[in-house]
C-alpha positions as CSV (number, residue, x, y, z in Angstrom):
1,M,0.3,0.1,-0.1
2,E,2.7,2.1,0.7
3,Q,4.3,1.4,-2.7
4,A,1.0,2.5,-4.5
5,S,0.5,5.5,-2.5
6,S,4.7,7.0,-3.2
7,D,3.9,6.3,-7.4
8,W,0.5,8.0,-7.1
9,P,2.0,11.8,-7.4
10,Q,4.2,10.3,-10.3
11,Q,1.4,8.8,-12.5
12,T,-0.7,11.9,-11.7
13,S,2.1,14.0,-13.4
14,Y,2.7,11.6,-16.3
15,F,-1.6,12.1,-16.5
16,I,-0.8,15.7,-16.8
17,L,1.9,15.7,-19.4
18,I,-0.4,13.8,-21.5
19,T,-3.0,16.2,-21.3
20,L,-1.2,18.9,-22.4
21,L,0.3,17.1,-25.4
22,V,-3.4,16.5,-25.9
23,I,-4.4,20.0,-25.7
24,I,-1.6,21.2,-27.9
25,C,-1.4,18.1,-30.6
26,G,-5.7,19.0,-30.6
27,V,-6.1,22.4,-30.4
28,L,-2.9,24.6,-31.2
29,V,-1.9,22.4,-34.3
30,P,-5.1,22.5,-35.8
31,L,-5.2,26.3,-35.4
32,T,-2.1,26.6,-36.5
33,T,-2.4,24.8,-39.5
34,T,-5.8,26.7,-40.4
35,R,-3.7,29.9,-40.2
36,L,-1.7,28.7,-42.8
37,S,-3.9,27.4,-44.9
38,I,-5.4,30.6,-45.5
39,S,-2.3,32.7,-45.6
40,L,-0.9,30.1,-48.5
41,R,-4.3,29.7,-50.4
42,Q,-4.1,33.4,-51.3
43,N,-2.7,32.1,-54.9
44,D,-5.2,29.3,-55.0
45,R,-8.6,32.0,-53.7
46,I,-6.9,34.5,-56.6
47,R,-7.6,31.9,-59.6
48,L,-11.0,32.0,-59.1
49,T,-11.3,36.1,-59.8
50,H,-7.9,36.3,-61.7
51,Q,-5.6,35.1,-64.2
52,K,-1.7,34.5,-64.3
53,L,0.3,36.7,-66.7
54,G,3.0,35.3,-68.3
55,L,4.4,31.8,-69.9
56,E,4.3,28.5,-68.2
57,K,7.9,26.8,-68.2
58,A,6.7,24.1,-70.5
59,Q,5.9,27.1,-72.9
60,T,8.8,29.3,-72.9
61,N,10.5,30.6,-75.7
62,L,13.8,30.1,-74.2
63,R,14.1,25.8,-75.2
64,S,16.5,26.6,-78.2
65,Q,18.2,29.7,-77.0
66,F,21.8,28.0,-77.1
67,S,20.9,26.0,-80.7
68,L,23.0,27.1,-83.6
69,E,20.1,28.1,-85.5
70,H,20.5,31.2,-83.7
71,Q,23.7,32.3,-84.6
72,P,24.9,35.6,-87.0
73,M,24.8,34.3,-90.8
74,P,25.0,37.1,-93.6
75,G,21.7,38.6,-94.6
76,K,19.5,36.8,-91.5
77,S,17.7,39.4,-89.5
78,V,17.7,39.9,-85.9
79,V,14.8,37.9,-83.9
80,L,13.2,38.1,-80.7
81,Q,13.5,35.2,-78.7
82,S,12.1,36.3,-76.0
83,L,10.2,38.8,-74.0
84,W,10.7,39.5,-70.2
85,I,9.6,42.4,-67.7
86,Y,10.3,42.6,-64.1
87,P,7.9,44.2,-61.7
88,I,10.0,44.3,-59.1
89,K,12.9,45.5,-59.9
90,S,15.9,42.8,-59.6
91,C,13.7,39.9,-58.7
92,Q,12.9,36.9,-60.8
93,G,10.9,38.2,-64.1
94,I,7.6,37.1,-66.0
95,E,8.1,35.7,-69.8
96,V,5.4,37.3,-71.6
97,S,4.0,36.0,-75.4
98,R,3.9,40.1,-76.2
99,S,3.5,43.4,-74.5
100,K,1.9,46.3,-74.6
101,V,4.2,49.1,-74.5
102,V,4.0,52.6,-72.6
103,P,5.7,56.0,-72.5
104,S,8.2,54.3,-69.6
105,G,8.9,51.1,-71.3
106,L,7.0,48.0,-71.3
107,E,3.9,47.4,-69.3
108,F,4.3,46.8,-65.9
109,D,7.7,46.6,-66.1
110,R,9.6,48.0,-62.8
111,L,6.8,49.5,-61.4
112,Y,8.1,48.8,-57.8
113,T,11.7,48.5,-56.5
114,F,13.5,47.9,-53.0
115,A,15.8,50.4,-51.7
116,Q,17.8,51.2,-48.1
117,L,17.9,54.1,-46.4
118,K,21.5,55.0,-46.1
119,K,23.6,58.3,-43.8
120,V,24.9,60.4,-46.3
121,T,28.2,61.5,-45.4
122,I,27.8,65.7,-45.7
123,P,30.4,68.5,-45.5
124,F,31.1,69.7,-42.3
125,S,30.3,73.3,-41.2
126,S,28.7,74.6,-38.0
127,Q,25.1,74.6,-39.6
128,T,25.9,70.1,-39.6
129,I,27.5,69.4,-36.5
130,G,25.2,66.8,-34.8
131,K,23.0,66.5,-37.7
132,D,22.9,63.3,-39.8
133,Q,21.1,62.9,-43.2
134,Y,19.8,60.0,-44.7
135,K,18.9,59.2,-48.3
136,W,17.3,56.4,-50.1
137,E,18.7,54.1,-52.7
138,F,17.6,51.6,-54.9
139,I,19.1,47.8,-54.1
140,T,19.6,45.1,-56.7
141,Q,21.6,41.4,-56.7
142,R,24.6,43.0,-57.1
143,Q,24.2,44.1,-53.4
144,Y,22.1,41.2,-51.8
145,P,21.8,38.7,-54.3
146,L,18.8,36.8,-52.8
147,L,16.5,39.1,-54.6
148,A,17.2,36.8,-57.6
149,S,15.0,33.8,-54.8
150,L,12.5,36.4,-54.8
151,K,9.6,34.7,-57.1
152,V,7.0,37.0,-58.3
153,E,3.4,36.7,-60.4
154,L,1.4,39.3,-61.7
155,W,-2.2,38.3,-61.4
156,Q,-5.3,40.4,-64.0
157,T,-8.7,40.2,-63.7
158,D,-10.7,37.5,-66.0
159,L,-13.8,38.7,-67.1
160,T,-14.9,35.1,-67.8
161,K,-15.3,34.5,-64.3
162,P,-18.3,35.0,-62.6
163,E,-16.5,36.5,-59.6
164,A,-14.5,38.9,-61.6
165,K,-12.6,41.8,-59.6
166,R,-11.3,44.2,-61.3
167,N,-8.0,45.0,-59.3
168,A,-4.7,43.5,-60.1
169,Y,-2.1,42.1,-58.3
170,I,1.7,41.6,-57.9
171,L,2.3,38.5,-55.4
172,F,5.5,37.6,-54.8
173,R,7.5,35.3,-52.5
174,F,10.5,34.5,-50.7
175,P,11.7,31.6,-48.4
176,W,11.1,31.7,-45.3
177,Q,10.2,28.7,-42.2
178,G,10.6,30.7,-38.8
179,T,13.4,30.1,-36.3
180,G,13.1,28.6,-32.5
181,L,9.7,26.3,-31.7
182,K,7.3,27.9,-33.7
183,G,9.9,27.3,-37.3
184,T,9.9,23.8,-36.1
185,L,6.2,23.4,-35.6
186,L,6.2,25.1,-39.1
187,R,8.6,22.7,-40.9
188,V,7.0,19.8,-39.5
189,I,3.1,20.8,-40.5
190,A,4.3,21.7,-44.1
191,K,5.9,18.2,-44.3
192,V,3.0,16.2,-43.0
193,T,0.3,18.4,-45.5
194,G,2.6,18.9,-48.0
195,R,1.6,22.0,-48.9
196,W,4.9,23.8,-49.5
197,N,6.5,20.8,-51.1
198,K,9.1,20.8,-48.5
199,R,9.9,24.5,-48.6
200,L,7.9,27.1,-46.9
201,E,7.3,30.5,-48.4
202,R,5.9,33.8,-47.2
203,E,4.1,35.8,-49.7
204,V,3.3,39.4,-50.2
205,K,0.6,41.2,-52.5
206,L,1.0,44.1,-53.8
207,P,-1.5,46.3,-55.8
208,V,-0.7,46.8,-59.7
209,D,-2.5,50.0,-59.7
210,F,-1.2,53.5,-58.3
211,P,-2.7,53.7,-55.0
212,S,-5.4,56.7,-55.1
213,D,-5.3,59.4,-52.7
214,K,-7.6,57.9,-50.0
215,D,-5.6,54.3,-50.1
216,I,-2.3,56.5,-49.8
217,Q,-3.8,58.7,-46.6
218,M,-5.5,55.9,-45.1
219,K,-2.3,53.1,-45.3
220,G,0.5,55.9,-44.1
221,Y,2.4,55.6,-47.5
222,T,4.5,58.6,-47.7
223,Y,6.3,60.2,-51.2
224,E,10.2,60.2,-50.9
225,N,13.3,60.7,-53.0
226,C,14.5,57.8,-54.1
227,T,18.1,57.7,-55.6
228,I,18.4,55.6,-58.9
229,W,22.0,54.7,-59.8
230,K,22.8,59.3,-60.3
231,D,19.1,59.5,-61.1
232,N,16.6,61.3,-58.4
233,V,13.2,60.5,-58.4
234,T,10.2,61.3,-56.1
235,A,8.0,57.9,-55.9
236,L,5.8,56.5,-53.3
237,N,7.4,54.5,-50.3
238,M,5.2,51.7,-49.4
239,E,7.5,50.0,-47.1
240,R,4.6,49.2,-44.8
241,E,3.6,46.2,-47.1
242,L,6.7,44.1,-45.9
243,P,6.6,41.8,-43.6
244,P,10.0,42.4,-41.2
245,E,11.2,38.2,-42.4
246,L,12.5,39.8,-45.5
247,S,15.1,42.2,-44.0
248,L,16.2,39.4,-42.4
249,Y,16.1,37.0,-45.1
250,L,17.8,39.5,-47.5
251,G,20.3,40.1,-45.0
252,T,20.2,43.9,-45.1
253,R,22.3,45.8,-43.7
254,Y,20.3,49.3,-43.1
255,R,16.1,49.9,-43.2
256,L,14.5,48.2,-46.2
257,G,12.1,50.2,-47.9
258,L,9.4,49.4,-50.9
259,F,9.4,52.2,-53.9
260,R,6.2,52.6,-56.1
261,I,6.6,54.7,-59.1
262,D,4.0,57.6,-59.9
263,P,2.7,57.6,-63.3
264,D,3.2,61.3,-63.0
265,R,6.3,61.4,-62.0
266,L,8.9,59.7,-64.3
267,R,12.3,60.8,-64.7
268,E,13.4,61.6,-67.6
269,V,16.3,59.7,-69.1
270,H,19.4,61.8,-71.3
271,R,22.2,59.5,-71.3
272,C,22.1,57.3,-74.6
273,A,18.4,58.9,-75.6
274,P,17.7,61.4,-78.0
275,T,17.1,65.3,-76.5
276,K,13.9,67.2,-76.8
277,D,15.0,69.0,-79.7
278,D,15.4,66.2,-81.5
279,A,11.9,64.1,-80.7
280,G,10.3,66.8,-79.9
281,Y,10.0,65.4,-76.4
282,Q,12.2,64.2,-73.5
283,P,12.3,60.2,-72.9
284,V,11.0,59.2,-69.3
285,T,11.4,55.9,-67.7
286,G,10.2,54.9,-64.4
287,F,12.7,52.5,-62.2
288,Q,15.0,51.3,-65.2
289,D,17.9,52.0,-65.4
290,A,19.1,54.1,-68.1
291,A,17.0,53.2,-70.5
292,S,13.3,52.1,-70.6
293,T,14.1,48.6,-72.8
294,H,17.2,46.1,-72.7
295,T,18.0,43.9,-75.5
296,T,20.5,40.9,-74.4
297,R,22.4,38.4,-76.0
298,A,23.4,35.4,-74.5
299,E,26.4,33.3,-76.5
300,A,26.1,29.9,-76.7
301,G,29.9,29.5,-75.2
302,N,29.2,30.7,-72.0
303,T,26.5,28.6,-70.6
304,N,28.3,28.2,-67.6
305,T,27.5,31.5,-66.6
306,V,23.8,31.6,-67.6
307,T,21.3,30.3,-64.5
308,S,18.1,29.7,-64.4
309,I,17.0,32.8,-63.1
310,P,17.0,36.2,-65.4
311,Y,18.3,38.8,-64.1
312,T,17.9,42.6,-64.6
């Protein structure tokens, strides 16, 4: 009787532990799974009202890009093999079969760019003592190579669908699985459900259309200057849309911003462009480099330097 009595507290502890495990498995895991399903079905939900822009991998025009048939030959005219747009500068692009040409370049190209807020060195004077100045500078894969892993999709309204909505969206995703206990739990759920093919991702949705004045005020967006190479452009800072995990994933050293080009504040192009006297107007562009469109050629003998991710 004394032995049975001494075992009772230990048995009670086991019972409490098992009960807690049941609660965790029966309540927390389903709640987490539901939350993940809701966040990761955004792509599935948008298919009900929109259609994705661009060619699928099986439809790409780059399958024969290194074929000898594309070698220069006397009397052979130049043929455009593949057409790409990059809605977010320096991230993965979208191959399209055709594109509308607008004053700033190809439609939907370089609508957004990431930027970082850097401290500026200013001349020393009595008026600058104790004052720090900062400016936004765009970032590229040269500084942060992981930008090349950000997947980008553009979804347009599909008027053939009964629940069609007129707003177009950009979805971008980046690998993220979290840390600590939460990250471990997410990985386990992902493998059990098989929803992510063992790759966890964070997804962000952005509008294609430029925000209205009402949305700008309601969401707290601000107009700020952003440096693109040697040019400055006033654009809309929408950094509020960025999750903090993105900065951690990219490894940015400074505050990360997201800028949307204002179609009414495009920057003028002067390098490699005709003058206003010659063309009757000064060419403009958005977040593109020195030209609104670029034509590139991949050398067949240089295949070792070509990756599966188109660079911008």
